[in-house]
PLY file of the C-alpha trace (Angstrom):
ply
format ascii 1.0
element vertex 239
property float x
property float y
property float z
element edge 238
property int vertex1
property int vertex2
end_header
-34.57 -12.24 -19.43
-31.21 -10.53 -19.37
-29.91 -9.88 -15.85
-29.34 -6.16 -15.18
-25.68 -5.21 -15.11
-24.16 -4.35 -11.74
-23.31 -0.72 -11.18
-19.78 0.15 -10.07
-20.65 0.29 -6.36
-22.32 -3.13 -6.37
-19.47 -4.60 -8.38
-16.93 -3.21 -5.89
-18.78 -4.87 -3.00
-18.92 -8.16 -4.88
-15.23 -8.05 -5.80
-14.17 -7.31 -2.22
-16.44 -10.01 -0.78
-15.32 -12.71 -3.21
-11.65 -11.84 -2.76
-11.98 -11.93 1.02
-13.65 -15.34 0.87
-10.89 -16.64 -1.41
-8.18 -15.53 1.04
-9.89 -17.20 4.01
-10.58 -20.41 2.10
-6.98 -20.58 0.89
-5.55 -20.19 4.41
-7.88 -22.86 5.78
-7.12 -25.20 2.87
-3.40 -24.83 3.61
-4.00 -25.66 7.25
-2.61 -22.31 8.33
-2.99 -20.90 11.82
-3.03 -17.13 11.77
-4.70 -13.95 12.85
-6.18 -12.60 9.60
-6.31 -8.79 9.51
-8.17 -7.65 6.42
-9.82 -4.50 5.11
-12.98 -6.61 4.78
-12.88 -7.86 8.38
-10.60 -9.79 10.74
-10.81 -13.39 11.92
-8.75 -16.14 13.52
-7.76 -19.07 11.34
-6.97 -22.28 13.21
-5.22 -21.56 16.49
-3.97 -18.11 15.48
-0.28 -17.30 15.48
1.34 -15.01 12.92
-0.58 -11.98 11.68
-1.59 -12.10 8.01
-2.42 -8.55 6.91
-4.25 -8.42 3.62
-6.13 -6.14 1.31
-7.77 -8.66 -1.04
-8.26 -5.97 -3.68
-6.39 -2.67 -3.44
-7.72 -0.53 -6.27
-11.26 -1.90 -6.23
-12.66 1.17 -8.01
-10.03 0.78 -10.73
-10.91 -2.89 -11.13
-14.66 -2.23 -11.19
-14.27 0.44 -13.86
-11.70 -1.41 -15.96
-8.62 0.66 -15.08
-5.72 -1.86 -15.09
-4.27 -0.91 -11.70
-5.42 -3.29 -8.98
-3.53 -5.71 -6.73
-3.75 -8.10 -3.84
-1.54 -6.96 -0.96
-0.44 -9.42 1.72
2.00 -9.07 4.60
3.02 -11.48 7.35
3.94 -10.08 10.76
5.32 -11.65 13.92
3.48 -9.05 16.01
0.31 -6.96 15.71
2.42 -3.97 14.61
4.01 -2.83 11.37
7.48 -3.20 12.88
6.88 -6.96 13.11
6.33 -7.49 9.38
8.76 -10.09 8.02
7.40 -10.73 4.52
5.30 -8.85 1.99
3.79 -9.62 -1.39
1.88 -7.45 -3.87
0.38 -9.23 -6.89
-0.92 -7.41 -9.95
-4.43 -8.77 -10.60
-4.20 -7.97 -14.32
-0.78 -9.38 -15.19
-0.03 -11.78 -12.33
3.27 -10.00 -11.75
4.56 -10.06 -8.18
6.56 -7.70 -6.01
7.84 -9.31 -2.81
10.24 -8.77 0.05
11.63 -10.54 3.10
12.94 -8.64 6.10
16.73 -8.13 5.91
16.92 -10.14 2.67
15.86 -7.65 -0.02
13.03 -7.02 -2.45
12.23 -8.44 -5.86
9.98 -7.94 -8.86
9.49 -11.43 -10.19
12.92 -13.00 -9.80
14.93 -9.78 -10.12
16.13 -7.65 -7.20
14.74 -4.12 -7.14
16.12 -0.87 -5.77
14.85 2.67 -5.44
16.02 5.47 -7.72
18.86 7.78 -6.82
18.41 11.35 -5.58
16.37 13.57 -7.87
15.27 17.19 -7.57
11.54 17.53 -7.04
11.19 19.35 -10.36
12.36 16.18 -12.10
10.84 13.66 -9.68
7.81 11.51 -10.51
5.52 11.59 -7.48
2.40 9.54 -6.81
-0.15 11.42 -4.71
-3.64 10.48 -3.49
-5.96 13.46 -3.14
-9.21 11.61 -3.84
-12.49 11.40 -1.91
-12.76 15.09 -1.18
-9.49 15.33 0.73
-8.38 18.91 1.55
-5.53 20.16 -0.60
-3.98 22.47 1.99
-1.53 19.84 3.39
-0.05 19.20 -0.08
-0.37 22.59 -1.80
3.33 23.33 -1.38
4.33 20.02 -2.92
1.89 20.39 -5.81
3.39 23.80 -6.58
6.99 22.51 -6.45
6.76 19.03 -7.99
7.28 18.68 -11.71
5.41 15.42 -12.30
2.44 14.18 -10.23
0.34 11.05 -10.80
-2.66 9.56 -8.98
-2.98 5.80 -9.49
-5.77 4.90 -7.07
-3.80 1.98 -5.64
-1.45 2.61 -2.72
0.24 -0.79 -2.77
1.31 -0.56 -6.42
2.38 3.06 -5.91
4.74 1.96 -3.12
6.09 -0.86 -5.26
6.78 1.54 -8.13
8.79 3.72 -5.76
10.61 0.59 -4.54
11.52 -0.40 -8.09
12.79 3.04 -9.12
9.92 3.84 -11.49
8.60 6.59 -9.20
10.39 8.71 -6.65
7.75 9.13 -3.92
4.18 8.42 -2.84
2.21 10.84 -0.67
-1.15 10.28 1.04
-2.12 12.78 3.75
-5.90 12.23 3.66
-6.01 10.25 6.91
-7.86 7.52 4.99
-5.07 5.11 4.04
-5.43 1.79 5.84
-2.67 -0.29 7.39
-3.94 -3.20 5.30
-3.23 -1.22 2.10
0.31 -0.29 3.05
1.88 -3.02 5.22
3.30 -5.14 2.39
4.31 -2.20 0.23
6.20 -0.50 3.05
8.31 -3.60 3.69
9.03 -3.89 -0.03
9.97 -0.20 -0.16
12.23 -0.46 2.89
14.02 -3.56 1.62
14.59 -1.83 -1.74
16.35 1.08 -0.05
13.44 3.47 0.45
12.25 5.34 3.52
8.95 6.64 4.82
7.22 8.82 7.38
4.05 7.65 9.13
1.90 10.25 10.87
4.85 12.64 10.84
7.35 10.16 12.28
10.20 8.88 10.08
10.18 5.07 10.14
7.14 5.28 12.40
5.26 2.25 13.67
1.57 1.41 13.40
-0.94 -1.02 14.86
-2.06 -3.60 12.31
-5.85 -3.51 12.46
-8.53 -2.90 9.86
-9.33 0.35 11.68
-5.79 1.80 11.62
-5.28 4.80 9.37
-2.08 6.59 8.47
-0.75 9.72 6.84
2.12 8.60 4.64
5.07 10.11 2.84
7.19 7.41 1.20
10.31 8.20 -0.81
13.24 6.70 -2.66
15.72 7.96 -0.09
16.32 10.31 2.86
17.00 13.39 0.72
13.78 13.11 -1.23
11.81 12.41 1.93
13.31 15.47 3.63
12.51 17.67 0.62
8.87 16.55 0.60
8.41 16.83 4.36
9.63 20.40 4.11
6.74 21.21 1.77
3.80 19.29 3.22
1.88 19.65 6.45
1.16 16.17 7.88
-1.73 16.32 10.35
0.31 14.03 12.66
-2.41 11.60 13.68
-1.52 9.14 16.45
0 1
1 2
2 3
3 4
4 5
5 6
6 7
7 8
8 9
9 10
10 11
11 12
12 13
13 14
14 15
15 16
16 17
17 18
18 19
19 20
20 21
21 22
22 23
23 24
24 25
25 26
26 27
27 28
28 29
29 30
30 31
31 32
32 33
33 34
34 35
35 36
36 37
37 38
38 39
39 40
40 41
41 42
42 43
43 44
44 45
45 46
46 47
47 48
48 49
49 50
50 51
51 52
52 53
53 54
54 55
55 56
56 57
57 58
58 59
59 60
60 61
61 62
62 63
63 64
64 65
65 66
66 67
67 68
68 69
69 70
70 71
71 72
72 73
73 74
74 75
75 76
76 77
77 78
78 79
79 80
80 81
81 82
82 83
83 84
84 85
85 86
86 87
87 88
88 89
89 90
90 91
91 92
92 93
93 94
94 95
95 96
96 97
97 98
98 99
99 100
100 101
101 102
102 103
103 104
104 105
105 106
106 107
107 108
108 109
109 110
110 111
111 112
112 113
113 114
114 115
115 116
116 117
117 118
118 119
119 120
120 121
121 122
122 123
123 124
124 125
125 126
126 127
127 128
128 129
129 130
130 131
131 132
132 133
133 134
134 135
135 136
136 137
137 138
138 139
139 140
140 141
141 142
142 143
143 144
144 145
145 146
146 147
147 148
148 149
149 150
150 151
151 152
152 153
153 154
154 155
155 156
156 157
157 158
158 159
159 160
160 161
161 162
162 163
163 164
164 165
165 166
166 167
167 168
168 169
169 170
170 171
171 172
172 173
173 174
174 175
175 176
176 177
177 178
178 179
179 180
180 181
181 182
182 183
183 184
184 185
185 186
186 187
187 188
188 189
189 190
190 191
191 192
192 193
193 194
194 195
195 196
196 197
197 198
198 199
199 200
200 201
201 202
202 203
203 204
204 205
205 206
206 207
207 208
208 209
209 210
210 211
211 212
212 213
213 214
214 215
215 216
216 217
217 218
218 219
219 220
220 221
221 222
222 223
223 224
224 225
225 226
226 227
227 228
228 229
229 230
230 231
231 232
232 233
233 234
234 235
235 236
236 237
237 238
C-alpha cells in the first residue's frame, strides 16, 4: 500500500527535527563542547563553552513547498549575546553555496570577499521585507509607499546575506517574530561586509541569544539607507 504523502505542516516538522538531530550529532561526533542555542531547542554539548547559535532550516516553509530559498544558519559566540558573535555561516541548502564571516576579518561568498552596495535612493533600492503571518502593515506603510522595489523571500538569513553581498539594499522585519537564531549569523556577515542594522529601534543594538529572543530588525547597506528607512517605519521598540 502506498504511504500517504506528508502535508506541508508535517513535512516542516520532520525537516526541522531531522536537521536539529544532524546538528547535535555532528557537534558530538567532532567532540565539541558548546552551549547549543537552536530554534528547535537548546542543549549543552560536552562541558559547554562557546555558544553555537543555529537555525537548522531557515525557510522551512519554502523547503517544504519546493521554493528554492532555504538555508542553515550558524553563528559562534563567546558570550550569550549577539555582541559576542565571532563567526557566522549561512549555507544554501539547494546549492551548497556558503556565506561566511569572521569578526574583524571580513565576509565572503565562497572564496570571494563581499561588500554591501553603495548609497541608493529608496525609489531605486531593492528591499526585502517580511510581512507574513498576519503581521500588521501600519509600521511599514510609509516604506511600502516610498520604496520602488520590494521582495519577500521567506528566509531572513539569506535576505541578510543578499544585502551583505550588494544584491539587495535592505531587509526589514518589524513583526516581532524574527528569532535571534535566524539572524545571528546573517548580522555578523552583514556587519563585516560594511552594512549596518537597527535592533528593536537601537542602531547596532544587542540581543540575548536564546531560542525565545525576538527582534524587530531594519538592516541596510549603509548608514544613509538605514536612516532613510528608519524615517519611514515605526519600530515597536521591543526590549
